[in-house]
Wavefront OBJ file of the C-alpha trace (Angstrom):
o trace
v 33.491 -22.823 96.771
v 32.763 -24.370 93.343
v 33.553 -28.032 92.782
v 35.527 -27.940 89.505
v 35.207 -31.689 88.850
v 31.389 -31.423 88.785
v 31.571 -28.302 86.627
v 33.817 -30.092 84.119
v 31.517 -33.111 84.094
v 28.396 -31.032 83.483
v 30.170 -29.004 80.808
v 31.131 -32.232 79.001
v 27.600 -33.628 79.317
v 26.145 -30.353 78.035
v 28.532 -30.353 75.075
v 27.518 -33.932 74.173
v 23.819 -33.126 74.482
v 24.312 -30.082 72.258
v 26.280 -32.103 69.693
v 23.722 -34.912 69.577
v 20.858 -32.428 69.393
v 22.565 -30.610 66.525
v 23.118 -33.873 64.627
v 19.497 -34.867 65.143
v 18.319 -31.468 63.901
v 20.563 -31.706 60.833
v 19.226 -35.193 60.079
v 15.636 -33.988 60.435
v 16.249 -30.950 58.205
v 17.925 -33.093 55.552
v 15.071 -35.608 55.600
v 12.441 -32.880 55.332
v 14.382 -31.199 52.537
v 14.537 -34.491 50.602
v 10.798 -35.007 51.051
v 10.059 -31.477 49.830
v 12.381 -31.881 46.835
v 10.761 -35.218 46.019
v 7.274 -33.711 46.232
v 8.258 -30.799 43.990
v 9.867 -33.149 41.490
v 6.832 -35.456 41.408
v 4.566 -32.432 40.862
v 6.828 -31.273 38.028
v 6.748 -34.736 36.498
v 2.936 -34.730 36.697
v 2.908 -31.430 34.811
v 5.173 -32.952 32.166
v 2.993 -36.077 32.043
v -0.073 -33.869 31.457
v 1.648 -31.643 28.877
v 0.234 -31.465 25.354
v 3.180 -33.406 23.901
v 2.854 -36.249 26.417
v -0.932 -36.365 26.057
v -0.452 -36.918 22.324
v 2.176 -39.601 23.011
v -0.110 -41.279 25.551
v -3.005 -41.269 23.089
v -0.778 -42.623 20.309
v 0.557 -45.465 22.457
v -2.781 -46.393 24.029
v -4.548 -46.494 20.633
v -1.979 -48.892 19.227
v -1.940 -51.088 22.310
v -5.741 -51.334 22.389
v -5.797 -52.190 18.691
v -3.151 -54.884 19.204
v -0.772 -53.091 16.833
v 2.392 -53.300 18.889
v 4.471 -53.332 15.712
v 3.105 -49.828 14.936
v 4.415 -48.376 18.184
v 7.055 -45.897 17.134
v 6.845 -43.394 19.980
v 8.278 -44.665 23.258
v 7.999 -41.359 25.155
v 5.527 -42.769 27.682
v 7.695 -45.795 28.453
v 10.816 -43.614 28.594
v 9.026 -41.272 30.980
v 8.152 -44.131 33.333
v 11.678 -45.541 32.987
v 13.011 -42.191 34.225
v 10.506 -42.118 37.098
v 11.492 -45.682 37.966
v 15.209 -44.864 37.908
v 14.716 -41.860 40.186
v 12.515 -43.858 42.545
v 15.025 -46.737 42.594
v 17.793 -44.312 43.596
v 15.486 -42.875 46.291
v 15.480 -39.441 44.682
v 11.693 -39.714 44.495
v 9.536 -40.928 47.350
v 7.957 -44.249 46.386
v 4.598 -43.464 47.996
v 4.349 -40.143 46.140
v 5.146 -41.881 42.847
v 2.542 -44.557 43.624
v -0.101 -41.921 44.286
v 0.815 -39.802 41.260
v 1.421 -42.492 38.611
v 0.500 -45.916 40.002
v -2.458 -46.802 37.780
v -0.760 -45.524 34.646
v 2.429 -47.477 35.293
v 0.649 -50.785 35.885
v -1.753 -50.228 32.976
v 0.873 -49.368 30.378
v 3.268 -52.012 31.673
v 0.657 -54.778 31.477
v -0.353 -53.626 27.993
v 3.189 -53.629 26.587
v 3.923 -57.057 28.096
v 0.762 -58.913 27.036
v -0.508 -60.229 24.738
v 2.493 -59.052 22.654
v 5.678 -58.473 24.639
v 6.948 -55.168 23.268
v 9.624 -54.854 25.949
v 10.829 -58.419 25.317
v 10.977 -57.689 21.597
v 12.941 -54.474 22.193
v 15.357 -56.343 24.454
v 15.957 -58.946 21.740
v 16.293 -56.400 18.948
v 18.716 -54.188 20.840
v 20.428 -57.119 22.585
v 20.034 -55.095 25.787
v 18.431 -57.123 28.582
v 18.239 -54.012 30.778
v 16.049 -51.900 28.506
v 13.081 -50.639 30.523
v 14.408 -52.470 33.563
v 13.560 -49.612 35.914
v 10.016 -49.479 34.510
v 9.738 -53.187 35.267
v 11.085 -52.591 38.801
v 8.668 -49.671 39.316
v 5.713 -51.773 38.178
v 6.608 -54.478 40.723
v 6.967 -51.871 43.496
v 3.594 -50.329 42.665
v 1.867 -53.718 42.694
v 3.509 -54.473 46.054
v 2.344 -51.114 47.446
v -1.172 -51.759 46.071
v -1.249 -54.973 48.093
v -0.024 -53.211 51.217
v -2.284 -50.150 50.920
v -5.404 -51.696 49.395
v -5.209 -55.180 50.829
v -4.406 -58.494 49.196
v -8.110 -59.309 48.734
v -8.711 -56.120 46.731
v -5.631 -56.628 44.583
v -6.541 -60.267 43.926
v -10.043 -59.316 42.744
v -8.836 -56.571 40.384
v -7.518 -57.948 37.140
v -4.610 -55.701 36.097
v -5.171 -56.265 32.373
v -8.890 -55.392 32.579
v -8.252 -52.345 34.759
v -5.450 -51.359 32.401
v -7.739 -51.531 29.378
v -10.184 -49.142 31.054
v -7.372 -46.667 31.671
v -5.982 -47.121 28.150
v -9.429 -46.504 26.650
v -9.573 -43.249 28.564
v -6.045 -42.419 27.412
v -6.935 -43.120 23.769
v -9.405 -40.226 23.869
v -6.971 -37.659 25.247
v -6.753 -34.360 23.483
v -3.645 -32.185 23.499
v -5.038 -29.955 26.261
l 1 2 3 4 5 6 7 8 9 10 11 12 13 14 15 16 17 18 19 20 21 22 23 24 25 26 27 28 29 30 31 32 33 34 35 36 37 38 39 40 41 42 43 44 45 46 47 48 49 50 51 52 53 54 55 56 57 58 59 60 61 62 63 64 65 66 67 68 69 70 71 72 73 74 75 76 77 78 79 80 81 82 83 84 85 86 87 88 89 90 91 92 93 94 95 96 97 98 99 100 101 102 103 104 105 106 107 108 109 110 111 112 113 114 115 116 117 118 119 120 121 122 123 124 125 126 127 128 129 130 131 132 133 134 135 136 137 138 139 140 141 142 143 144 145 146 147 148 149 150 151 152 153 154 155 156 157 158 159 160 161 162 163 164 165 166 167 168 169 170 171 172 173 174 175 176 177 178 179
């Protein structure tokens, strides 16, 4: 004879195990899907960043920044690009580590160059009376510096001068061709 109370108990336990297992699987699939979408988006952004149009914009901006001619900066495509990357990273659409690996040095180099010695972003904020302009670029720069400290160690980060490292990268950028 079958004990129906035990059968009912085991059926209920089995149903709960199945439900929890299904929820866990759905969570895992969603997380993996987000990671894959983030990776694909970052790769697409890298292609855009390396496109002929952006290479010309990067060269234009880096030449003016190296020459100290901030007032001659008319093309903000590079800063707008990093503002978009920062906004997507802030909203967790893009994985922060992937963004750090793909764009970290460029973000910190351009950000340092547009903030010192002449503060282009500060000037734009005053001119437009918009204190939020390039706010996500600023946030992204801080996140990348924080990740540098975590990944590379505080000693390494302290010995690397961001402005000097940025100038090396900007010099390389100033020689970019369209291809």
